[in-house]
N, C-alpha and C positions, 0 to 999 in steps of 0.2 A: 810085096806091099804090106805095110803095117796098118792094122786096123785099130781103131780107138777102142779102149776098154769100155764096156757098158757099165754105167753107174747103177748100182743096186743099193737099196737101203740095208743097213746093218741088221743082221738077223735078231738082235736083241733090242732093236729100237722100240718095240712095242711095250717093253717092260717098264713099270713105273720107276721114277728116279727119286732117290733120297739125297738131299744135300745137307751137309753139316759143317759147322765151323769148329775146328779143333786147335788147341794151343800146341805150339811146337817148342822144342827145347832151345832153339837158337833164334837169333834176330838177324839184323842186317849183316852181321859179321859172317853169317853162313849163307843166307838167302839173297843178300843184296838188298836194295831199297824196296819199299812197299810196291807191289805190282800195280796197285790202284792209284796211289797218290804220288809215288816216287820219293817219299821221304824216308829218313832213317827209322828203323824199328828196334827197340830194345828187346822185344819179344815178338815173334811172328805167330800169326794164326793162319791155318790153312783152310781154304774152302774146298771141301771134298765132295765128290759126286760118286754115287754108286747106284747101280740098277738092282732092283729087288726081283729075284726069281720067284715064280709061283710057290716053290717049296720053302721060301723064306730065306734062302741064301742071298748074300749080298755079293754082287759081281762088281769087282773093283776093290776098293775105292780108288779113284784117281784124284789127285790133288790138282785142282784147276788153277789156283793162285795162292800166293802168300802175301800177307799184309797185316796192317794194324787190325785189332779186333773190330773197331768201329767201321773200318773200310770194307773188310770182308763181310761183315754183317749187313752193311748197306748193299753190297753186291748180291748177297744171298736174297735179301728182300726184293731187289730189283728183278732178279732172275725168276723168283717165284711169282712176281706180279706179271711177268711176261709169259709165263708158262701156261 
């Protein structure tokens, strides 16, 4: 008999989150279309998320999405508003 795995929260889930927008070296030629609006990008910007450890270390960062600067900035503002 196979038992279902118990879902537990991630051990780092309690740490504060830092979100930043960073320019990338490529655009749609590398990343494809904007993740948010689906249009071509001459330069991509990445929305990055990292958790901040109590000793100051940043765990991550993980890039959540790539897009135009105004698209990822709007996504960042929306995520901060819902947090």
